PAMIMAR-509967 format. One record per residue (C-alpha): residue in one letter; x, y, z. Coordinates in steps of 0.05 Angstrom, whole numbers, plus 32768, in hexadecimal, padded with zeros to 4 digits. Layout:
AXYZ ...
//
This chain:
X7E287F8E83BD X7E5D7FB78398 X7E9C7FCA83BB X7EAB801483C9 X7EE080128392 X7EAE7FFB835D X7E79802C8375 X7EAB8065836E X7EBE804E8327 X7E75804D8313 X7E6A80918333 X7EA580AE830E X7E8B809382CC X7E4580AF82D9 X7E6180F382EC X7E8A80F682AC X7E5980D3827D X7E6780FE8240 X7EB380FC8248 X7EB380B18257 X7E8680A3821B X7EB380CD81ED X7EF180A88206 X7ED0806581F9 X7EB8807A81B4 X7EFE809281A2 X7F1E805281BA X7EEA802A8194 X7EFC804F8154 X7F478046815F X7F437FFD8177 X7F127FEA813F X7F408008810A X7F807FEB8127 X7F5E7FA98136 X7F427FA480F0 X7F887FAE80D3 X7FA67F798102 X7F6E7F4780F3 X7F727F5380A8 X7FBD7F4B80A9 X7FB67F0A80D0 X7F827EF2809E X7FAF7F038063 X7FE97EDE8084 X7FBE7EA18092 X7FA17E9F804B X7FE67EAA802E X7FFF7E6D8053 X7FC17E448043 X7FB97E597FFB X7FF97E757FDC X802D7E4B7FFF X7FFF7E0E7FFE X7FFC7E157FB2 X80467E047FB0 X805D7E427F89 X80927E387F54 X80D97E3D7F6E X80FA7E4C7F2B X80EC7E4F7EE0 X811D7E3B7EAA X81117E527E63 X81247E1A7E33 X81217E167DE7 X80F77DD67DEA X80DE7DAB7E23 X80CB7D627E1D X80BB7D2A7E4D X81037D117E50 X811D7D567E62 X80E97D5D7E99 X80FC7D197EB4 X81467D2E7EB9 X81337D6C7EE1 X81037D447F0D X813B7D137F1F X81657D4A7F40 X81667D3D7F8B X81537D857FA0 X81167D897F73 X80D27D737F8E X80A57D817F52 X80AD7D997F0A X80817DAC7ECF X80877DCA7E89 X80647E097E74 X805B7E387E39 X80427E807E3F X80257EA17E01 X80187EEC7DFE X7FD97EFC7DD9 X7FA17F2F7DD1 X7F5C7F1F7DED X7F1C7F3B7DCF X7ED87F337DF0 X7E9F7F5B7DD1 X7ECF7F8C7DB1 X7EF87F977DF1 X7F417F897DE2 X7F727F7A7E1B X7FB57F597E25 X7FB47F0F7E34 X7FE37ED87E4A X7FD27E907E38 X7FF27E597E62 X7FFC7E117E4C X80147DDE7E80 X802E7D987E7C X80077D817EBA X7FC47DA27ECB X7FB97D797F0A X7FFE7D827F2A X7FF57D8F7F75 X803F7D947F85 X804D7DD27F5A X80247E107F4B X7FE27DEF7F5F X7FA67E0D7F3C X7F627E137F5D X7F277E027F2F X7EED7E317F3C X7EB57E277F0A X7EA87E017ECA X7ED77DCF7EA9 X7F1D7DBF7EC1 X7F4F7DB27EA4 X7F477DD77E62 X7F347DAC7E27 X7F4F7DB37DE0 X7F307DEF7DBD X7F197E0F7DFF X7F377E3E7E32 X7F307E467E7D X7F367E8C7E99 X7F587EA07EDA X7F257EBB7F0C X7F457EFF7F17 X7F437F117ECD X7EFD7EF77EBD X7ED67F377EC7 X7F0F7F617EA9 X7F107F377E6A X7EC77F467E5B X7EBA7EFC7E4F X7E8F7ECC7E78 X7E8C7E837E88 X7E6A7E607E4D X7E7A7E9A7E1E X7EB37EA37DEE X7EF47ECB7DED X7F197EDD7DAE X7F647ED47DB3 X7F987EE97D81 X7FE27ED97D8A X80207EE17D61 X7FFF7F107D30 X7FCE7EDA7D1A X7F837EE17D10 X7F597EDF7D4F X7F3A7E9D7D62 X7EF97E997D8A X7F027E687DC4 X7ECB7E517DF4 X7ED67E647E3E X7ECB7E1F7E5D X7EE17E2C7EA5 X7EFC7E5A7EDB X7F3A7E4B7F04 X7F627E717F38 X7FAE7E757F34 X7FC67E967F75 X800C7E9F7F59 X7FF57ED37F27 X7FE97F1C7F37 X7F9F7F2E7F2D X7F8D7F367EE4 X7F5F7F717EF2 X7F987F967F14 X7FCE7F887EE0 X7F9C7F907EA6 X7FAA7F4D7E88 X7F7E7F117E79 X7F9A7ECE7E90 X7F837E907E6B X7F967E467E6E X7F967E1A7E30 X7FB17DD97E16 X7FEA7DD57DE3 X7FB67DC17DAE X7F917E037DBB X7FD37E297DB3 X7FDA7E077D70 X7F957E227D5D X7FB07E677D6D X7FE97E567D3C X80207E5F7D6F X80547E2C7D84 X80347DF77DB0 X80737DD97DCE X80877DE87E16 X80C17E187E1F X80C67E207E6B X80D97DF17EA4 X80BE7E037EE8 X80CF7DDF7F29 X80C57DE07F74 X80FF7DD17FA2 X80F87D997FD4 X810B7DC18012 X81007E098026 X813D7E2E800A X81537E758004 X81597E977FC0 X81A27E897FB6 X81987E3F7FC6 X815F7E3C7F94 X818D7E5C7F60 X81C07E257F6C X818A7DF17F60 X81767E167F20 X81BE7E167F08 X81C17DCB7F14 X81817DC27EEC X819D7DEC7EB4 X81DC7DC27EB2 X81B27D827EAF X81897D9E7E76 X81C57DB57E4E X81E87D727E5A X81AD7D527E35 X81B57D827DFA X81827DB67E0F X818F7E017E11 X817A7E2D7E4C X81717E767E3A X815F7E927E7D X81507E847EC6 X811E7EA87EF3 X811F7E9D7F3E X80EA7EC47F65 X80F07ED37FAF X80DB7E917FD0 X80947E947FEA X80887EDC7FD4 X804C7EEF7FAA X80537F1D7F6D X802F7F557F93 X80507F487FD6 X80757F8B7FD2 X80347FB17FD0 X80177F89800A X80577F928032 X80557FDD8027 X800C7FE08039 X80147FB68078 X80517FDE808E X803180228088 X7FED800D80A2 X800C7FEA80DD X8034802880EF X7FF7805480ED X7FCC80228112 X7FFE802A814B X7FFB80768143 X7FAF80738146 X7FB3804D8188 X7FE4808281A2 X7FB080B88191 X7F7C808F81B8 X7FAD808B81F2 X7FB480D781F2 X7F6980DD81F9 X7F6880AD8234 X7FA180D58255 X7F768114824C X7F3980F4826C X7F5D80D582A7 X7F87811282B4 X7F49813E82B5 X7F26810E82E3 X7F62810C8312 X7F6781588312 X7F1D815E8325 X7F258129835C X7F668140837B X7F44815083BE X7F20810D83BC X7F6480EC83B5 X7F7C811383F1 X7F4180FC841A X7F4D80B48406 X7F9680BA841C X7F8080D7845F X7F52809B8468 X7F8C806B845D X7F8D805D8412 X7FD3804C83F9 X7FF0806583B7 X7FE5801E839C X7F9B802083B0 X7F908062838C X7FB7804C834F X7F8F800B834C X7F4E80328350 X7F5B805F8315 X7F80802A82ED X7F427FFF82F7 X7F18803782DB X7F46803B829E X7F437FEF8296 X7EF77FF28298 X7EF980258260 X7F267FF78237 X7EFA7FBA8243 X7EBB7FE1822E X7EDD7FFC81EF X7EFA7FB881DD X7EB77F9481E3 X7E9B7FC481B0 X7ED97FCB8184 X7EE87F81817C X7EA87F6E8155 X7EB07FAD812B X7EF97F9B811B X7EE47F558106 X7EAC7F7180DB X7EDC7FA180B8 X7F177F7080B4 X7EF67F3A8089 X7EE17F65804E X7F217F8D8053 X7F4B7F4D8053 X7F227F348018 X7F337F747FF2 X7F7D7F6D8003 X7F7C7F237FF0 X7F5A7F357FAF X7F987F607FA0 X7FC17F217FAA X7F8F7EF57F83 X7F7F7ECB7FC0 X7F397EB47FD6 X7F267EC3801E X7EF27E8C8023 X7EDC7E7B8069 X7F217E858089 X7F1A7E9A80D1 X7F3F7ED280F3 X7F757EB2811F X7F637EB08169 X7FA57ED0817C X7F947F0E8154 X7F517F168178 X7F717F0A81BC X7FA87F3D81AD X7F747F718198 X7F4C7F6781D8 X7F8A7F698204 X7FA57FA881E2 X7F617FCA81E9 X7F5D7FBA8233 X7FA57FCD8244 X7FAB800B8218 X7F84803B8246 X7FA7801D8283 X7FEB802C8264 X7FD48071824E X7FBB80838294 X7FF8806882B7 X801F80AA82BB X7FE780D882D5 X7FCE80A18304 X801580968320 X801E80E1832A X7FDB80E9834D X7FE580AC837A X802980C78392 X800D810B83A5 X8011811B83EF X7FCE811E8414 X7FDB8165842C X7FE9817E83E6 X7FAB815C83CA X7F7E81798400 X7F9981C083F3 X7F8C81BB83A7 X7F6381F88393 X7F4B81DD8350 X7F5181FD830C X7F378241831D X7F7782558340 X7FA082588301 X7F6D827082D0 X7F7882BA82D9 X7FC382B382D3 X7FBE82918291 X7F8D82C28275 X7FB982FE8288 X7FF282E08261 X7FC682E48223 X7FB4832E8229 X7FC8833781E0 X7FC3837A81BD X7F9183828184 X7F6B8345819C X7F25834D81B8 X7F13833781FD X7EE882FA81E7 X7F2182DF81BC X7F5382EB81F3 X7F2682C58222 X7F22828B81F0 X7F6D828981E8 X7F77828A8233 X7F448252823C X7F6782288207 X7FA9822D822E X7F8982268272 X7F9881DC8278 X7FD781D88250 X7FE5818E8257 X7F9E817E823F X7FA481AF8206 X7FE7819181F0 X7FCA814B81EF X7F8D816381C7 X7FBA81878196 X7FE6814A818D X7FAA811D8181 X7F90814A814A X7FD58159812E X7FE6810F8127 X7FA9810480FB X7FB9814180D2 X8002812E80CB X7FEE80EA80AF X7FBC810B8080 X7FF0813C8067 X802681078063 X7FF980DA803A X7FE78114800D X803181248004 X804080DB7FF5 X800980DA7FC0 X802681187FA1 X806B80F97FA3 X805280B97F81 X803180E17F4A X8070810B7F41 X809A80CC7F3D X806D80AC7F0A X806D80EC7EE1 X80B980EE7EE6 X80BD80A47ED4 X809380AC7E95 X80AD80F17E82 X80E280D27E54 X80AE80A57E33 X809D80D07DF8 X8075809A7DD5 X802B80887DDA X802C803D7DCE X805B80027DCA X80547FC37DA0 X80767F817DB1 X80877F537D77 X80827F087D77 X80C67F007D56 X81017F307D52 X81027F587D11 X81317F857CEC X812B7FC97D0D X812F7FF47CCE X80FA7FCC7CA8 X80CC7FCD7CE5 X80D080187CED X80C580247CA2 X80867FF97CA3 X806A801C7CDF X807A80637CC8 X804B805D7C8C X800C80537CB6 X7FE080927CBA X7FDD80AE7D01 X802380977D13 X804F80D37D23 X808F80AF7D36 X80AC80697D40 X80E980497D5F X80FC80007D60 X811E7FE57D9E X81457FA67DAB X81357F827DEC X81597F487E0B X815D7F257E4E X819C7F307E75 X81B47F047EAE X81EC7F1A7EDD X82227EE67EE9 X823A7EE37F31 X82817ED37F47 X82697E917F66 X824E7E7B7F23 X82057E877F34 X81D77EB07F07 X81B17EEC7F21 X81697EFB7F0E X815A7F087EC5 X814B7F517EB4 X81367F767E75 X816F7F947E4B X81597FCA7E1A X81837FE07DDF X817E802C7DD8 X819C805C7DA5 X81C680947DC3 X819480C77DA9 X814E80A97DB1 X811580D77D9B X80E080AE7DC1 X810380957DFF X813080C37E2A X815380AA7E68 X815280D47EA7 X819580C27EC4 X819D80CB7F10 X81E680B77F18 X821F80AF7EE7 X820E80BE7E9F X81E280A87E66 X81F480807E28 X822280A27DF7 X8229809B7DAC X826E807C7DB2 X825E804C7DEC X826D80037DE5 X82557FD17E19 X823880057E48 X81FC7FFE7E76 X81CD802F7E96 X81A980077ECC X816980147EF2 X816980237F3C X81417FE37F4A X81757FB87F26 X81AB7FDA7F4F X81857FC67F8E X81787F7F7F77 X81BF7F717F61 X81F47F8D7F91 X822B7F797F60 X82117FAD7F2F X822E7FF07F44 X823E80307F1F X828080297EF8 X82827FDE7F07 X82917FAC7ED0 X82607F717ECF X82567F317EA7 X82127F267E89 X81F47EEA7E66 X81CD7F027E2A X81A97ECC7E03 X81D97E9B7E24 X82187EC17E0F X82467EE07E43 X825B7F297E37 X827D7F5F7E61 X825C7FA27E6E X826C7FE17E95 X823780057EBE X823980507EAD X81F8806B7EC9 X81BB80607EF5 X817480727EE1 X813280707F06 X8104803E7EE4 X80D480347F1D X80CC7FED7F37 X80E97FCF7EF7 X812D7FAC7EF8 X81497FBC7EB3 X81867FD97E90 X819280017E50 X81CB7FF47E21 X81E280137DDF X81B97FF47DA7 X81F77FE27D7E X82197FC17DBA X81DB7F987DCA X81D37F847D81 X821C7F6D7D80 X82127F447DC0 X81D47F237DA3 X81F27F187D5F X81C17F407D35 X81A07F847D29 X815A7F707D3E X81217F927D63 X80EA7F747D8E X80C47FB37DA3 X80A97FEF7D7D X809D80327D9F X8067805C7D7D X805880A67D81 X800F80B37D6C X7FF680F27D4A X7FB580F57D73 X7FAD80F97DBE X7F6580E07DBD X7F5E809A7DDA X7F2E80827DA4 X7F5A809D7D6B X7F98807E7D8C X7F77803A7D91 X7F61803E7D48 X7FA8804F7D33 X7FC680177D5C X7F967FE47D3D X7FA77FFC7CF7 X7FF17FFB7D08 X7FEC7FB37D20 X7FC87F9F7CE1 X7FFC7FC27CB6 X80367FA07CDA X80147F5C7CD6 X800B7F677C8B X80557F797C85 X80697F387CA7 X80767F537CED X804A7F2B7D1D X80357F557D59 X802F7F2F7D9B X800F7F697DC1 X800A7FB47DCA X80077FE47E04 X7FED802B7E08 X801B80547E34 X7FE2807D7E50 X7FC1803E7E6B X800380217E83 X801280607EAA X7FCC80607EC9 X7FD180187EDF X801680237EFB X800180617F22 X7FC2803F7F3C X7FEC80067F57 X801780367F7F X7FDF80647F96 X7FB780297FAF X7FE880247FE9 X7FE6806F7FF7 X7F9A80737FF6 X7F9480428030 X7FBC8073805B X7F8480A58053 X7F5580768077 X7F85807580B3 X7F8A80C180B1 X7F3E80C880B4 X7F39809880EF X7F6E80C08114 X7F4C81028104 X7F0A80E6811F X7F2D80D28160 X7F4E81168164 X7F0A8137815A X7EED810E8193 X7F27812381BD X7F18816C81AE X7ECF816281C0 X7EE481428202 X7F14817C8211 X7EE081B18202 X7EAC818C822C X7EDD818B8267 X7EEC81D5825C X7EA381E8825E X7E9881BF829D X7ED481DD82C0 X7EBD822482AE X7E75821B82C3 X7E77825282F7 X7E9D828082C7 X7E6682758292 X7E32828582C8 X7E5482C782D7 X7E5682D9828D X7E0C82C98286 X7DFC82F282C5 X7E1D833082A9 X7DF7832A8267 X7E2082FD8239 X7DF482E28200 X7DEE829A81EA X7E1282AC81AA X7E4D82CB81D1 X7E56828E81FC X7E50825F81C1 X7E838289819B X7EB1828681D7 X7EB0823981D7 X7EB78233818C X7EF18265818B X7F15823C81C0 X7F0D81FE8194 X7F2782248158 X7F65823A8180 X7F7481F18190 X7F6981DD8147 X7F968215812F X7FCE81FC815C X7FC081B58143 X7FC681CD80FB X800A81ED8108 X802281AF812D X800A818080F6 X803281A880C2 X8071819A80EA X805F815180F9 X804F814380B1 X8098814C809D X80B5811080C4 X807780E780B6 X807C80F7806C X80C580E58069 X80B780A4808E X807F8093805D X80AA80A38020 X80E38079803C X80B7803D804B X809580438007 X80D880497FE4 X80F5800B8007 X80BC7FDE7FF1 X80A37FFE7FB0 X80CF80347F91 X80EC80767FA6 X80C080B47FA5 X80D480FD7FB0 X80BB811A7FF2 X80B381637FFF X80C7817E8043 X808881A88048 X804081948039 X802281B27FFA X7FF481ED8002 X7FB581C97FE9 X7FBD8192801D X7FCC81C48055 X7F9081EF8045 X7F6381B3803D X7F79819A8082 X7F6C81DF809F X7F2681DE8083 X7F1B819880A0 X7F3381B080E4 X7F0181E880E1 X7EC981B680D6 X7EE58189810E X7EE781C4813D X7E9F81D9812F X7E8481928136 X7EAE81828174 X7E9B81C28198 X7E5181C08186 X7E39819781C2 X7E6581BA81F6 X7E4F81FD81DC X7E0681E781DE X7E0F81D18226 X7E2E82148238 X7DF5823E821B X7DBE82118239 X7DDA8217827F X7DB0824682AB X7DD8827E82CD X7DC0826D8313 X7DD38224830C X7E16823582EE X7E2682668327 X7E148231835A X7E4181FC833B X7E7381E1836E 
//
């Protein structure tokens, strides 16, 4: 036998079936979306710990002229080092069935090492045998090759060699090949010799024994460098990544940050809908509350009754939303992990994530209903019994909207929209929140495209070629300029700079580009300070990212750099936006002097044709001509493709925000449907009077639809205002993790009008059922409604 409390809760639910169902559906949408994000994040964190960290990622890499077993043994004997290996990376061009792509070929001293950079064999042979290659899983499909087939590789300007693809392996330390448009392959030193490139190792990689911060790892790397140089070796550079951080961690951090924030905002929109439902229920039952107080119910009893109803809503929504969240989370996590080059496998969602979802779903409506329930439970019995319902204030509100030049039906719709102001405000906020996220994401996408356009505006070349060995700049340009289809060339010197800190530690290596003062193919867009002048000596224009990575590098500061192992002093004269790249530009003559020669390593090329096929043909002929002239080309890049890949990387984060916006818009639409359903129910007798005096079905339906459009118009205006702080917050979060983007204070016209059109559709759909109920209601029944 059910208690009176439970019988009342069931009666309330049955009396408000449509509104209760709408509230549950909205909470299911919000909880499933937020829960899927939480579960996928928990899966990513678990897989990261189980896969990436368990692979023992490399702590530091030292570039050495030549590595042998004795040198490796010296490094291995250092107390702070747990594991060490030698490596060589060869840049090449891959060709499978006529499809040419960039490639990186890795040779390792120990293929079975489990204590450093552990590789996960997937299919076929492992380790690679002489004369064969093994492809990394993420670049297999992109390469156009297949297990058991062949892949043609050419390196160092030499002829291509067809190599059998004997196996597939996964290297979780590498960014996905399909995303970075590069083919990763593993080969033995003997296979490198077949490609006619040096087969000796030239890198030492190690893993520290204990978990250390970046500066501590740098100190270990400096000790390893000293040990190598004491044995007669020469270290030309040191790279120390952020400990335990994947190459694409910044993208994932940005994605998790923005999605987490909007998951919370989605739940807030759900809470607004619950507040609407409970407040309407309490308003309709004010006299009932008064009767219960007269019969002895305490404020706590009344609060427990309605809080129990809200809890029941949350439990019902959670029981439906939790399986949906799990079903969404696994494929979504697999997609995110694919961006990190991790396999999901059969990893289970952590139990704490499921428990947190269920608890949040149950408690959310209770927390949302707390304020209206507390207000109703504290109401005096006499005031509750004297409550006259909503009809008492309806006329007052309508008279306030006796607007000139507005017909009576529209005035009535406007008055009805403002009849229950608190409910109207909550409905407007729910819709406006979704619209603000939609507009903010659209503005962020526009900002990203504008930033990319600004970033590449100074790149007035169509392709760049990277040489195997440095060459004399004048001879290189002369050889390239004779190729038909080449409209302009410029040779650039590139070096690796390392900042020397006051404590003797080295900073991270960064690219240093030698640039003439008047470059026809590469113009710098200086943000602060000035550009490079014709009379400059050791002057630097640094990128914003380098400025962020190295606090010692400041405008007008004098810094010491190691360039090819030689210390030199430089002054920072300007700051330029180079996107996420940490690099610096120096006068070509000054860089040549620091390196001890007038040599170039990169060739920028302006092509006569803008057609992709014609450009590719020209690049192939240019490579052949340079090879024939003795300039071995290691690889080439088409700027159009580079820009597209770069922009796709950035927009991938932004596009996921659109999914959150659509979920919030759906919840807001459900809220509007609930509000309109309540409005029709509350005006049942009013609708009966209108039908009795001859109002047509079309007039009543128009009245309901016009009221919904009034609410949507207010939501549109509110979303325009809300989109500004949300847009700025998005741009700031994106800039902190990725790179700075310009953000306009006001949404663009296309996005604003598109959102207005969507609101029109939302209004028509949300008001369809309430309007149908209104026109199907017989006049006699409506007039007799209590």
